[in-house]
C-alpha positions in Angstrom: 11.7 -9.4 31.6 9.9 -9.5 34.9 8.8 -6.0 34.1 7.2 -7.1 30.9 5.3 -9.9 32.6 4.0 -7.4 35.1 3.0 -5.1 32.3 0.9 -7.9 30.8 -1.0 -8.6 34.0 -1.2 -4.9 35.1 -3.1 -3.8 32.0 -5.4 -6.7 31.4 -6.4 -7.7 34.9 -8.6 -4.6 34.9 -10.8 -4.5 31.8 -14.5 -4.8 31.3 -16.3 -6.9 28.6 -13.9 -9.8 29.3 -14.5 -13.2 27.6 -12.3 -16.3 27.6 -11.2 -18.6 24.9 -8.5 -20.9 23.5 -6.2 -20.9 20.5 -4.0 -23.2 18.5 -1.4 -22.1 15.9 1.6 -23.4 14.0 4.5 -21.6 12.4 8.0 -21.5 11.1 10.9 -19.2 12.1 14.0 -18.3 10.1 16.8 -17.6 12.5 20.1 -15.6 12.4 21.6 -15.3 9.0 18.5 -16.8 7.3 16.4 -14.0 8.9 18.9 -11.4 7.8 18.3 -12.2 4.2 14.9 -10.7 4.7 15.3 -8.2 7.5 18.3 -5.9 8.0 20.1 -6.0 11.3 23.4 -4.8 12.8 24.1 -8.4 13.9 22.5 -11.6 12.4 20.6 -12.6 15.5 16.9 -13.1 16.2 14.3 -14.6 14.0 11.4 -13.8 11.7 8.3 -15.9 11.9 5.2 -16.7 9.9 2.3 -18.3 11.6 -1.3 -19.4 11.1 -3.9 -20.5 13.7 -7.4 -20.5 15.1 -9.0 -19.0 18.2 -12.4 -19.8 19.7 -13.9 -17.1 22.0 -16.8 -17.8 24.4 -19.2 -14.9 23.8 -22.4 -14.9 25.8 -24.7 -15.9 22.9 -22.3 -17.7 20.5 -18.8 -19.1 20.1 -17.1 -17.7 17.1 -14.0 -19.5 15.7 -11.5 -17.0 14.2 -8.8 -17.8 11.7 -5.7 -15.7 11.8 -2.4 -15.4 10.1 0.6 -13.2 10.8 4.3 -12.5 10.8 6.7 -11.3 13.6 10.2 -10.7 14.9 11.8 -12.3 17.9 15.0 -12.2 19.9 17.4 -15.2 19.8 21.0 -16.5 19.9 21.0 -18.6 16.7 23.7 -17.7 14.2 21.8 -19.6 11.5 18.9 -22.1 11.5 15.2 -22.8 11.2 12.5 -23.6 13.8 9.1 -25.2 13.6 6.7 -24.8 16.4 3.1 -24.6 17.8 1.2 -22.4 20.2 -1.5 -23.6 22.6 -3.0 -20.6 24.4 -5.7 -19.5 26.8 -7.2 -16.2 25.9 -8.8 -13.4 27.8 -10.3 -10.5 25.9 -10.0 -6.9 27.2 -11.5 -3.6 26.3 -14.6 -3.2 24.3 -15.2 -6.8 22.9 -18.9 -6.9 23.0 -19.8 -8.7 19.8 -18.2 -11.1 17.3 -17.2 -8.5 14.8 -15.2 -6.5 17.5 -12.6 -9.2 17.5 -12.0 -9.2 13.7 -9.2 -7.2 12.0 -5.6 -6.5 13.0 -3.7 -7.1 16.3 -0.3 -5.8 17.2 1.2 -8.3 19.7 4.0 -7.8 22.3 5.2 -11.2 23.7 7.5 -12.7 26.2 8.7 -16.3 26.1 10.5 -18.4 28.7 12.3 -21.6 27.6 11.9 -24.4 30.1 15.1 -26.0 28.8 13.5 -29.5 29.1 16.2 -31.1 26.9 19.4 -29.1 26.4 21.0 -31.8 24.1 17.9 -32.0 22.0 16.6 -29.8 19.2 13.2 -29.8 21.0 12.2 -27.3 23.6 9.1 -26.1 25.4 8.4 -22.4 26.1 5.9 -20.6 28.4 4.6 -17.6 26.6 2.5 -14.5 27.3 1.4 -11.8 25.0 -0.5 -8.5 24.9 -2.5 -8.2 21.6 -3.6 -4.7 20.8 -6.4 -4.1 18.3 -4.6 -2.0 15.7 -5.1 -1.1 12.1 -1.4 -1.2 11.0 -2.2 -0.5 7.3 -4.0 2.7 8.3 -1.0 3.7 10.6 1.5 3.2 7.8 -0.5 5.2 5.3 -1.0 8.1 7.8 2.7 8.2 8.6 3.9 8.1 5.0 1.3 10.7 4.0 1.8 13.2 6.8 5.6 13.0 6.9 5.7 14.0 3.2 4.1 17.3 4.1 7.5 18.3 5.4 8.8 18.7 1.9 11.8 20.8 3.0 13.1 18.3 5.6 16.7 17.1 4.8 16.1 13.9 6.8 14.6 10.9 5.1 11.5 9.3 6.5 13.4 6.5 8.3 15.7 8.9 10.0 12.8 11.2 11.0 10.9 8.2 12.4 13.9 7.0 14.5 14.5 10.5 15.8 10.9 10.7 16.9 11.0 7.3 18.6 14.2 8.2 20.4 12.7 11.5 21.6 9.6 9.6 22.8 11.7 7.0 24.5 13.7 9.6 26.4 10.5 11.5 27.3 8.9 8.2 28.6 11.9 7.9 30.9 11.1 11.3 32.4 7.3 10.8 32.6 7.4 9.4 36.2 8.7 12.7 37.5 6.2 14.6 35.4 3.4 12.4 36.9 1.6 12.0 33.7 -1.5 9.9 34.2 -1.4 6.3 32.8 2.0 6.7 31.4 2.5 2.9 31.4 0.1 2.8 28.4 2.4 5.0 26.5 5.4 2.9 27.3 3.5 -0.2 26.3 2.8 1.2 22.9 6.5 2.0 22.4 7.6 -1.6 22.9 6.7 -2.7 19.3 9.0 0.1 18.1 12.1 -1.2 19.9 13.5 -3.3 17.0 14.0 0.0 15.2 17.0 0.4 17.5 18.5 -3.0 16.4 20.8 -4.6 18.9 20.2 -1.7 21.2 16.5 -2.4 21.9 17.3 -3.5 25.5 19.0 -0.2 26.1 16.0 1.7 24.7 13.7 -0.2 27.1 16.0 0.7 30.0 15.9 4.3 28.9 12.1 4.3 29.2 12.6 3.4 32.9 9.4 1.3 33.3 8.6 1.4 37.0 7.6 -1.9 38.4 5.9 -0.4 41.5 4.0 2.1 39.3 2.6 -0.8 37.3 1.5 -2.6 40.4 -0.4 0.4 41.6 -2.5 0.3 38.4 -3.9 -3.0 39.7 -5.8 -1.1 42.4 -8.1 0.7 40.0 -11.7 -0.6 40.0 -12.0 -0.6 36.3 -10.2 0.5 33.1 -12.1 2.5 30.5 -11.5 2.1 26.8 -7.7 2.0 26.1 -8.4 4.3 23.1 -10.1 6.9 25.3 -7.2 6.7 27.8 -4.7 7.1 25.0 -6.4 10.2 23.7 -6.4 11.8 27.1 -2.8 10.8 27.6 -1.6 12.3 24.4 -3.4 15.6 25.1 -1.7 15.7 28.5 1.7 15.0 27.0 1.3 17.8 24.5 0.6 20.3 27.3 3.6 19.1 29.3 6.6 21.5 29.0 8.9 18.5 29.5 7.8 17.0 26.2 9.6 19.9 24.4 13.0 19.3 26.0 15.4 18.7 23.1 18.7 19.9 21.8 19.8 20.2 18.1 18.8 21.9 14.9 16.0 19.4 14.1 14.0 19.8 17.4 11.1 21.7 15.8 10.7 19.1 13.1 10.9 16.3 15.7 8.1 17.9 17.8 5.8 18.2 14.7 6.7 14.6 13.6 5.9 13.4 17.1 2.5 14.9 16.9 2.0 13.0 13.6 3.0 9.7 15.2 0.7 10.2 18.2 -2.2 11.1 15.9 -1.5 8.1 13.7 -1.4 5.8 16.8 -4.6 7.2 18.2 -6.5 7.0 14.8 -5.3 3.4 14.3 -6.0 2.0 17.7 -9.0 -0.3 18.1 -11.0 -0.9 21.2 -10.9 -4.7 21.5 -7.7 -6.3 22.8 -6.6 -9.6 24.4 -4.1 -11.4 26.6 -2.8 -14.8 25.7 -1.0 -17.2 28.0 0.2 -20.7 27.0 2.8 -23.2 25.8 4.9 -23.2 22.7 6.6 -26.5 21.8 9.4 -26.0 19.3 11.8 -28.0 17.2 14.9 -26.0 16.2 17.7 -26.9 13.8 20.3 -24.2 14.1 23.7 -23.2 15.2 23.6 -21.3 18.5 26.1 -18.9 20.2 26.5 -20.5 23.6 27.6 -17.4 25.6 24.5 -15.5 24.4 22.2 -18.3 25.5 19.2 -17.0 27.4 15.9 -18.6 28.7 14.0 -15.4 28.0 12.9 -14.1 24.6 11.1 -11.0 23.4 8.9 -10.8 20.3 6.5 -8.5 18.5 4.2 -9.5 15.6 1.2 -8.4 13.6 -1.7 -10.7 12.8 -5.1 -10.3 11.0 -8.3 -12.1 12.0 -11.3 -13.3 10.1 -14.3 -15.4 11.2 -14.0 -19.0 10.1 -17.3 -20.2 11.6 -19.8 -19.6 14.3 -20.7 -22.3 16.9 -23.4 -22.4 19.6 -22.6 -20.9 23.0 -21.1 -22.9 25.9 -19.1 -25.3 23.8 -15.5 -26.2 24.7 -13.3 -23.5 23.2 -10.2 -25.8 23.4 -12.0 -28.5 21.4 -13.4 -26.0 18.9 -10.0 -24.4 18.2 -8.2 -27.7 18.0 -10.8 -29.2 15.5 -10.6 -26.1 13.3 -6.8 -26.3 13.2 -6.8 -30.0 12.5 -9.1 -29.5 9.6 -7.2 -26.6 8.2 -6.3 -26.7 4.5 -4.2 -23.9 2.9 -6.0 -24.4 -0.4 -9.5 -24.4 1.0 -10.6 -21.6 3.3 -13.7 -19.7 4.2 -14.2 -16.3 2.3 -13.1 -14.3 5.4 -9.9 -16.3 5.8 -8.5 -16.1 2.2 -6.3 -13.1 2.4 -5.5 -12.8 6.1 -1.8 -13.8 5.7 -1.2 -11.5 2.8 -2.9 -8.6 4.6 -0.8 -9.1 7.8 2.5 -9.6 5.9 2.0 -6.6 3.7 1.2 -4.3 6.6 4.0 -5.6 8.7 6.6 -5.3 5.9 5.5 -1.6 5.3 5.8 -1.0 9.1 9.3 -2.4 9.2 10.3 -0.3 6.2 9.1 2.9 7.9 11.2 1.9 11.0 14.2 1.4 8.7 14.4 -2.4 9.5 13.4 -3.6 6.0 13.1 -2.4 2.5 15.5 -0.3 0.5 
């Protein structure tokens, strides 16, 4: 988990066009068996969350307040239960976030939570959380994957099997990339993290297989600046395709896996936005569940997808903490601005299709 925290700070301590802000959100999480009624898993652990919140960002000329809604998966040791919680975050934008509209749309988030264990005998807890939020059009990614994978009409493997084979190939290649000295390979490993739940209970093993190098990530902090993540990603994928090590594979399906890997990389590249953010904050939670004591851990891993719309625009130099808190306090589910009406539905639909492609949900 220390590696994931380093990953957060290594990537986002470097970017241009940075603005700061604040966010407040609330949500509910179904844990264990309750989660498994919606999401397939080898063992009924972890949770599925639905959340809604507001963020205020201090742009140079104005302070937009964004509404956002989303859904996500998280690790956990609850056999069955439900949790209610909030999030109070400080935000730093990264990448090309020059104007208000750049921050709208979808964000794929990779998060880490540390439980402070303030009251072991109580249902209440306080977590310290950090997350990387990548601007990403998940609906576009899903459509491109489904459309392009169907061009292989003679493949005997179903879409979910093909997707998992590609992911495992990319994970193993990521573990060899250090030796190949591929530039900015930490970006590629970062993008693989949201795919880890596709391996079910073995997602930690998949992360270990990637061999994320802590020292390598620290070296990235010495760069003077980071260009657009999307431009770096395009260059990285072209370099990977020219690397003979990328085509190391055994089995009858290797040729198909290579072609499918091209499809996945193209879909990621086309769907990646240019505005991203880092959030750090506190997450108070009240849980009512049955836990498995010997699996108890202070650390948690999560990934989620959210969709943003502009709720209102305020003057520059106002308190982002106060603006976000006021917007959250006045929130009414039955009365929203036009840009906030369908954000939960959009995020949930795209996320469900994404999980179905990975073989985690759906038929």
